[in-house]
N, C-alpha and C positions, 0 to 999 in steps of 0.2 A: 457189557452186558451184551446181547442179540441186538443189531440192528432191525433188523427183520420183523414188521410188524409194528415199528412202534409209531405214535399218533404223533403228526408233525404239526406247527405251525406258519401257514406259507408254506409247507414243501422242503421247512432247513431243520432238522435232528428233532431233538425230545418237546416237547410242549411247554411252553413258559409258565410262569404257578400261574399266573391266572387262569391261563385259556383251561389249564386240567379243572380248576376250581370248577369254571362254567363249562365243562364238557361233562363233569361226572354227573352221573344220572345212576339210579338204581336198574343195573341190569339181572333181569331177573333169568335168559334165555342167552345159554353159549354154545359158541363153535364148537366142534367136538376137535380142538385144535390143544396141544398145552405150551402151560407157558412156561418159557425157558430157566431152568433154574439160576442163572444169575438174573433173572428180572426177577421172580419171586423171593430171589435174595435181597432184592433192592428195595423191594415192598415191605419185606422185613425191617429191615435196616433203620426204614423210614419210620416204622411203629416206636422198633427201640430207642429211636433219636426224641419220639416224641417228648413236651416238658411235662413233668408231672409235679404235684405237690411237695415242697420240700426236697425235691428230687428222690423221691422215693421209688417211683419206677415198679410201679403196687404188683405190673401183667408179669406174666410166662405164653408164651405164642404156641399154637402146635398147628404147624402146615400140616397139613392133610392133601396128598395129593393119587391116592388109592383109589382107582374109580369103585371098587365096592364099597371100601368103606365111605364115602361120601355121599355114594347111597343109602345106604343105612343111616348115616348122620343125619341125612335129611329129615329122619323121625323121630327129630329132638325137639320138634315145633310143627304145629299146624301150617304154618307159614313159612317151611326150612324146604318148599320144594325146589329152588332153586340151587340149593345147595350141591342134589344129585346130580345136576347138571355139568357143575362151575368144573374148571380144571383143577383149581386148588381148593381150597378151605380154610381161612385160617382161627381157629377157636380164641380167646381170649381167654386166658382163667386166671385169678386173683385168690386170694386166701378167703376164703368162706366169711370166716368171723368181721371182713371186712366189707366183702361186697356190697350193702348195702349203704355203706359210708357216703355221703355227697361229694366227700375229697377224692376219694378211688373210685365212686362214677364220671366226675368231668374226666382226672386224666385220663379212665377208659376212651369217653369220648375223643380225645386230644390225641390218641393212639389210637382209636378205628378213624377217625377223619385223616393222619398222616397217612397210612397204609393205603386209604380211596384215591386220596390225591394223589401220591405218588403212581399205584397201579394207573389212573387217568392219564397221567402225564407220557405213560408209554403205551398208552390202548388199549389199556386193560379194563374192564367194566368191572365191576362191583355193590354186592349189596350186603346187607346187615339182617342178620334174625337173632330174635330170643333162645332163649332155652328155655323147655317147656321139662323135659326130662331127664333131670339131671345122673340119673340112676343109666340110663343109657348113654347119654354123653361122656362118664366115667367112664363105664365099661370098653364103648368105641375108642377114646384118648385116653385111658392112663392115668390119667392125674390122680395125684393125691387124696386122700378123703377129706383132709382139710382144708382142700381146695374149690372152687367152685367156676364153672364154665361162664363168664357173663354176657357172652355174645358171640355169634361167627360171621363172617365174612367171607362167602364166596366171590371169589376171582374168577375172569376166562374173559376170551374174547367176545364179544355180542356179536349173539347169531345173525341180529338184524342189521341192522343202520351202524356203522364203527362210532368212534366215541368223536365228537368234535363241539368246539365251544355251541353252546345253545343261545341262540341270538333274543331269543323271546321265552325267556326262563315262565313259569307256572308259577310264580310270587308275586308278595303283592306289589302297587308300584313302591319305587323308591321311596316318592316322597311320602307315602303314608307311613316306611319305616323308620325313615331316617329322621331328628330331630336335632337341628344344633343349637347349641347352647342350652337350649331349655325345651320344654316340652312346647 
């Protein structure tokens, strides 16, 4: 893996797991900087290792790095503009007849979060997108007719501020969210 550009905690190597979680945010504008192939492979490996119900691993990943294809892929959803400027985007593909299953949706969420946390751990930002135009996505990505693209995750180095743990996140207060023993 490339040591250049890794986010660090206290300047000593890759971020600790919680720091990566605390630093992860939706990044929609990326620097014109490629992701090292080994770093992209590490992110994809994190997704591959995500837990799934009964270890079914219902996903396939399509990693897209071609700038022209990324620009075209941004057209699959009105909110996917961030894909066009990304260094890479990962399409999560599942069997079409299973896509609406709660089990598969939960598994996809785990894989998506594993990808995004792994990216944050090495200073790479991410953002997710839905798919509105499956025909365009299928044409661009070449997945079989019995599959559907469930979501896209764009990746790249943030164009603005680098990833760092967010000390005051825009979240409900801890005491309003966490209940101990009972409500």
